[in-house]
C-alpha positions as CSV (number, residue, x, y, z in Angstrom):
1,X,-82.0,-23.9,7.7
2,X,-85.8,-24.1,7.3
3,X,-87.2,-26.5,4.6
4,X,-88.9,-24.3,2.0
5,X,-89.8,-24.9,-1.6
6,X,-89.3,-22.1,-4.1
7,X,-92.5,-19.9,-3.9
8,X,-94.9,-20.0,-6.9
9,X,-97.1,-17.1,-8.0
10,X,-100.9,-17.4,-7.8
11,X,-103.9,-15.1,-8.7
12,X,-107.2,-14.8,-6.9
13,X,-110.6,-14.3,-8.7
14,X,-110.3,-10.6,-8.0
15,X,-106.9,-10.4,-9.9
16,X,-104.8,-10.1,-6.7
17,X,-101.5,-11.9,-6.9
18,X,-99.8,-13.8,-4.1
19,X,-96.8,-16.0,-3.6
20,X,-97.4,-19.5,-2.3
21,X,-94.8,-21.8,-0.6
22,X,-94.5,-24.7,1.8
23,X,-92.5,-24.2,4.9
24,X,-91.8,-27.3,6.9
25,X,-94.6,-29.0,5.0
26,X,-97.2,-26.3,5.7
27,X,-98.5,-24.0,3.1
28,X,-98.3,-20.2,3.4
29,X,-99.4,-17.3,1.2
30,X,-98.1,-13.8,1.2
31,X,-99.8,-10.9,-0.8
32,X,-97.0,-8.4,0.1
33,X,-93.6,-8.2,1.7
34,X,-94.6,-6.8,5.1
35,X,-93.9,-10.1,7.0
36,X,-90.4,-10.3,5.6
37,X,-89.6,-6.6,6.2
38,X,-90.0,-5.7,2.5
39,X,-91.9,-2.7,1.1
40,X,-92.8,-4.6,-2.0
41,X,-96.6,-4.8,-2.7
42,X,-97.3,-6.3,-6.2
43,X,-101.0,-5.5,-5.9
44,X,-100.3,-1.8,-5.8
45,X,-99.3,-2.0,-9.5
46,X,-101.6,-2.2,-12.5
47,X,-103.0,-5.7,-13.1
48,X,-100.8,-6.3,-16.2
49,X,-97.7,-5.6,-14.1
50,X,-98.5,-7.6,-11.0
51,X,-97.1,-10.9,-12.1
52,X,-93.6,-9.5,-12.6
53,X,-93.5,-7.9,-9.2
54,X,-95.0,-11.1,-7.6
55,X,-92.1,-13.1,-9.0
56,X,-89.7,-10.5,-7.5
57,X,-91.5,-11.0,-4.2
58,X,-91.1,-14.8,-4.5
59,X,-87.4,-14.4,-4.9
60,X,-87.2,-12.1,-1.8
61,X,-89.2,-14.5,0.3
62,X,-87.0,-17.5,-0.6
63,X,-83.8,-15.6,0.0
64,X,-85.1,-14.1,3.3
65,X,-86.1,-17.5,4.8
66,X,-83.1,-19.5,3.5
67,X,-80.8,-17.0,5.1
68,X,-82.5,-17.4,8.5
69,X,-84.9,-14.5,8.4
70,X,-87.7,-14.4,11.0
71,X,-91.2,-15.1,9.7
72,X,-93.9,-14.9,12.3
73,X,-97.5,-16.2,12.2
74,X,-100.0,-13.9,10.5
75,X,-101.2,-11.5,13.2
76,X,-99.5,-13.6,15.9
77,X,-96.2,-13.9,17.7
78,X,-95.4,-17.6,16.9
79,X,-92.1,-17.9,15.0
80,X,-92.5,-19.9,11.8
81,X,-88.9,-19.6,10.6
82,X,-85.6,-18.2,11.8
83,X,-84.8,-17.1,15.4
84,X,-85.8,-14.0,17.3
85,X,-83.1,-11.7,18.7
86,X,-82.5,-11.7,22.5
87,X,-84.3,-8.3,22.6
88,X,-87.3,-9.7,20.8
89,X,-87.5,-12.7,23.2
90,X,-87.1,-10.3,26.1
91,X,-90.0,-8.2,24.9
92,X,-92.1,-11.4,24.6
93,X,-91.1,-12.3,28.1
94,X,-92.3,-8.9,29.4
95,X,-95.6,-9.4,27.6
96,X,-96.0,-12.8,29.0
97,X,-95.4,-11.6,32.6
98,X,-97.9,-8.7,32.1
99,X,-100.5,-11.2,31.1
100,X,-99.9,-13.3,34.2
101,X,-101.7,-13.4,37.5
102,X,-99.5,-10.9,39.3
103,X,-100.3,-7.7,41.3
104,X,-100.6,-4.4,39.4
105,X,-97.6,-3.0,41.4
106,X,-95.4,-5.9,40.3
107,X,-96.4,-5.5,36.7
108,X,-95.8,-1.8,36.8
109,X,-92.3,-2.5,38.3
110,X,-91.5,-4.9,35.5
111,X,-92.8,-2.6,32.8
112,X,-90.7,0.3,34.1
113,X,-87.6,-1.8,34.6
114,X,-87.8,-3.5,31.2
115,X,-88.2,-0.1,29.5
116,X,-85.1,1.4,31.3
117,X,-83.1,-1.8,30.6
118,X,-83.9,-1.7,26.9
119,X,-82.7,1.9,26.6
120,X,-79.2,0.8,27.7
121,X,-78.8,-2.0,25.2
122,X,-76.3,-1.1,22.4
123,X,-77.8,-3.8,20.2
124,X,-80.4,-6.5,20.1
125,X,-78.2,-9.0,21.9
126,X,-78.4,-9.3,25.7
127,X,-75.0,-10.1,27.3
128,X,-73.6,-10.5,30.8
129,X,-71.8,-7.2,30.3
130,X,-74.9,-5.3,29.3
131,X,-76.7,-6.6,32.4
132,X,-73.8,-5.7,34.7
133,X,-73.6,-2.3,33.1
134,X,-77.3,-1.7,33.9
135,X,-77.1,-3.0,37.5
136,X,-73.9,-1.0,38.4
137,X,-76.0,2.2,38.3
138,X,-78.2,1.1,41.1
139,X,-77.8,3.4,44.2
140,X,-77.5,0.7,46.8
141,X,-76.9,-3.1,47.4
142,X,-80.6,-3.5,48.2
143,X,-81.7,-1.8,45.0
144,X,-79.1,-3.8,43.0
145,X,-80.5,-7.0,44.4
146,X,-84.1,-6.0,43.8
147,X,-83.5,-5.0,40.2
148,X,-81.4,-8.1,39.6
149,X,-84.2,-10.3,40.9
150,X,-86.8,-8.7,38.6
151,X,-84.5,-8.7,35.6
152,X,-83.7,-12.4,36.3
153,X,-87.4,-13.3,36.2
154,X,-87.8,-11.6,32.8
155,X,-84.7,-13.2,31.3
156,X,-85.6,-16.7,32.7
157,X,-89.0,-16.3,31.0
158,X,-87.2,-15.2,27.7
159,X,-85.1,-18.4,27.9
160,X,-88.3,-20.5,28.4
161,X,-89.7,-18.8,25.3
162,X,-86.6,-19.8,23.2
163,X,-83.7,-17.4,23.9
164,X,-80.5,-19.3,23.4
165,X,-78.7,-18.7,26.7
166,X,-79.2,-17.1,30.1
167,X,-76.7,-14.2,30.5
168,X,-77.9,-13.8,34.2
169,X,-76.3,-17.1,35.2
170,X,-73.1,-15.5,36.4
171,X,-74.5,-12.3,37.7
172,X,-74.7,-12.9,41.4
173,X,-76.6,-10.9,44.1
174,X,-74.6,-8.6,46.3
175,X,-74.2,-9.4,50.0
176,X,-76.0,-6.8,52.1
177,X,-76.8,-6.4,55.8
178,X,-80.3,-7.4,56.7
179,X,-82.7,-4.5,57.2
180,X,-84.7,-5.8,60.1
181,X,-88.3,-4.8,60.8
182,X,-87.9,-4.4,64.5
183,X,-90.7,-6.1,66.6
184,X,-92.6,-4.2,69.3
185,X,-91.8,-4.9,72.9
186,X,-95.1,-3.4,74.1
187,X,-97.7,-4.1,71.4
188,X,-100.6,-2.8,73.5
189,X,-99.0,0.6,74.1
190,X,-98.3,1.2,70.4
191,X,-101.8,0.0,69.4
192,X,-103.4,2.4,71.9
193,X,-101.3,5.3,70.4
194,X,-102.5,4.3,66.9
195,X,-106.1,4.0,68.1
196,X,-106.1,7.7,69.1
197,X,-104.6,8.6,65.7
198,X,-106.7,6.7,63.1
199,X,-109.3,4.0,63.5
200,X,-108.7,2.3,60.1
201,X,-105.0,2.1,60.8
202,X,-105.7,0.7,64.3
203,X,-107.9,-2.1,62.8
204,X,-105.2,-2.8,60.1
205,X,-102.4,-3.0,62.7
206,X,-104.5,-5.3,64.9
207,X,-105.3,-7.6,62.0
208,X,-101.7,-7.6,60.9
209,X,-100.6,-8.6,64.4
210,X,-103.5,-10.9,65.4
211,X,-104.2,-12.6,62.0
212,X,-100.7,-12.3,60.6
213,X,-102.1,-10.9,57.3
214,X,-99.9,-8.6,55.1
215,X,-101.2,-5.1,55.5
216,X,-100.8,-3.5,52.1
217,X,-102.8,-6.0,50.1
218,X,-104.4,-8.8,52.2
219,X,-105.8,-6.5,54.9
220,X,-106.5,-3.6,52.7
221,X,-108.6,-5.6,50.2
222,X,-110.6,-7.5,52.8
223,X,-114.4,-7.6,52.2
224,X,-117.0,-8.9,54.5
225,X,-117.4,-11.9,52.2
226,X,-113.9,-13.0,53.2
227,X,-115.2,-13.7,56.7
228,X,-117.3,-16.6,57.9
229,X,-120.8,-15.7,59.0
230,X,-119.8,-15.5,62.7
231,X,-116.6,-13.6,61.9
232,X,-114.5,-16.4,63.4
233,X,-112.3,-17.0,60.3
234,X,-111.0,-15.2,57.2
235,X,-110.8,-17.2,54.0
236,X,-108.5,-15.9,51.2
237,X,-108.1,-17.6,47.8
238,X,-104.6,-18.1,46.4
239,X,-105.0,-15.1,44.1
240,X,-105.4,-12.9,47.1
241,X,-102.2,-13.7,48.9
242,X,-98.5,-13.7,48.2
243,X,-98.0,-17.5,48.6
244,X,-100.6,-18.3,45.9
245,X,-102.3,-20.8,48.1
246,X,-105.7,-20.8,49.7
247,X,-105.4,-19.4,53.2
248,X,-107.7,-19.7,56.3
249,X,-106.9,-17.8,59.5
250,X,-108.7,-17.5,62.8
251,X,-109.9,-14.1,64.0
252,X,-109.0,-13.4,67.7
253,X,-111.8,-12.1,69.9
254,X,-110.0,-8.8,70.4
255,X,-110.4,-8.2,66.7
256,X,-113.8,-9.6,66.3
257,X,-115.2,-7.1,68.8
258,X,-114.2,-4.3,66.5
259,X,-116.0,-5.7,63.5
260,X,-119.6,-5.0,62.4
261,X,-120.4,-7.3,59.5
262,X,-121.8,-5.6,56.3
263,X,-122.8,-6.9,52.9
264,X,-120.4,-9.5,51.5
265,X,-119.2,-7.4,48.5
266,X,-118.3,-4.3,50.6
267,X,-114.7,-3.5,51.7
268,X,-114.4,-3.4,55.5
269,X,-112.6,-0.1,55.5
270,X,-114.4,2.0,52.8
271,X,-117.9,0.4,53.1
272,X,-118.0,0.4,49.3
273,X,-117.2,-2.2,46.6
274,X,-113.8,-0.5,46.2
275,X,-110.8,-1.1,48.4
276,X,-108.6,1.9,49.6
277,X,-105.9,2.9,47.1
278,X,-102.7,0.8,47.3
279,X,-100.8,3.4,49.2
280,X,-103.5,4.1,51.7
281,X,-102.0,2.6,54.8
282,X,-98.5,3.5,53.7
283,X,-99.5,7.2,53.7
284,X,-101.3,7.0,57.1
285,X,-98.4,5.2,58.6
286,X,-96.0,7.9,57.3
287,X,-98.1,10.6,59.0
288,X,-98.3,8.6,62.2
289,X,-94.5,8.2,62.4
290,X,-94.2,11.9,62.5
291,X,-96.3,12.3,65.7
292,X,-95.6,9.0,67.5
293,X,-93.8,9.1,70.8
294,X,-93.3,5.3,71.0
295,X,-92.1,4.2,67.6
296,X,-88.4,3.2,67.4
297,X,-86.0,3.1,64.4
298,X,-86.7,0.2,62.0
299,X,-90.2,-0.3,63.4
300,X,-92.7,-0.4,60.5
301,X,-96.3,-1.4,59.8
302,X,-94.9,-4.9,59.0
303,X,-93.4,-5.0,62.6
304,X,-96.9,-6.0,63.8
305,X,-96.8,-9.1,61.6
306,X,-93.3,-9.9,62.9
307,X,-94.3,-9.3,66.5
308,X,-97.2,-11.7,66.0
309,X,-94.9,-14.3,64.4
310,X,-92.5,-14.2,67.3
311,X,-95.4,-14.6,69.8
312,X,-96.7,-17.7,68.0
313,X,-93.2,-19.2,67.8
314,X,-92.4,-18.5,71.5
315,X,-95.7,-20.1,72.6
316,X,-95.8,-23.1,70.3
317,X,-92.1,-23.7,69.4
318,X,-93.5,-25.1,66.1
319,X,-92.1,-23.9,62.8
320,X,-94.9,-25.8,60.9
321,X,-97.6,-23.9,62.8
322,X,-95.7,-20.6,62.2
323,X,-95.4,-21.4,58.5
324,X,-99.2,-22.0,58.2
325,X,-100.0,-18.9,60.2
326,X,-97.8,-16.7,58.1
327,X,-99.0,-18.2,54.9
328,X,-95.5,-19.0,53.7
329,X,-95.1,-21.3,50.7
330,X,-92.3,-23.3,52.3
331,X,-90.7,-23.9,55.7
332,X,-87.4,-22.5,54.3
333,X,-89.1,-19.1,54.0
334,X,-90.2,-19.2,57.6
335,X,-86.7,-20.1,58.7
336,X,-85.3,-17.1,56.9
337,X,-88.1,-15.0,58.4
338,X,-87.2,-16.0,61.9
339,X,-83.5,-15.6,61.3
340,X,-84.1,-12.0,60.1
341,X,-86.1,-11.3,63.2
342,X,-83.1,-12.4,65.4
343,X,-85.1,-15.0,67.2
344,X,-82.7,-17.3,68.9
345,X,-83.4,-21.0,68.7
346,X,-80.9,-21.7,71.5
347,X,-81.6,-21.7,75.2
348,X,-78.9,-21.1,77.9
349,X,-79.2,-24.7,78.8
350,X,-78.2,-25.7,75.3
351,X,-74.8,-24.0,75.5
352,X,-71.6,-25.9,76.3
353,X,-70.9,-26.6,80.0
354,X,-67.5,-26.2,81.7
């Protein structure tokens, strides 16, 4: 229980009354009951009656706080007394994430997901059962795991902010078959087909393959200022790529010959200060898929990045170089990446002999 003295009644020079009390050795003043969920407002009464209602407010404040009621900082979210409910901590976690340095798409996903999750809660407590009840409605294992991952991030943040326990601890991901982005056997052929279809998509695919940049953000948002003066390197700050680290990648000559450097603040695709919209390459790729004669099942825009990764690994045999080229935050991520691409690390000569 919080340490609080019984509130006293005070009066300002303008005849407004208030209740004053010390909570954990810090003084607070309340002029009405809003902060303790009370409609009582002593100053709405005639001056001669205010003192009586202020004393009633004093009693309400004392009872509210001694029974564990939540008192927040004036015009703030800091909790001065009591404990927030799981749902209140969850909402604070959502707010914290939305204020973080994340992509707009990620924030929109969290906002939508949190809103849908809150609708399913029967009360302000978040339990393992309420989480499982929400996840069970997901249409596939992949969707289940994706939603679980986002929900876990929010609840972990809620725990960091003060929520008592983590109900996600026993909610495990479902095992699902890997959905491979199949690499291209003949990169030149597919690039030539794309070149005849759309020049911007052609440049995007070449940079995804040759520079190993992620197409939908890193490539799409490139400005001429991200290149060195001679177009030999691309430099991206941590805020511009998924790993969160500064990244420098060389630009191969077959890409450099396609570039015609403009003003530093201009996007390389639009020629303006604005990048193409987030779904720009996704939409063009979707149209290309409908007319392509070379694309195979499971080959996507990301297949160019995967194909480039395989080429580097085959030529260097170095996982550390591959990690740096892909911009992965750890070697473990690169190992998973290669395993998903079905790259064998065993040669025939490594197999048992008879």
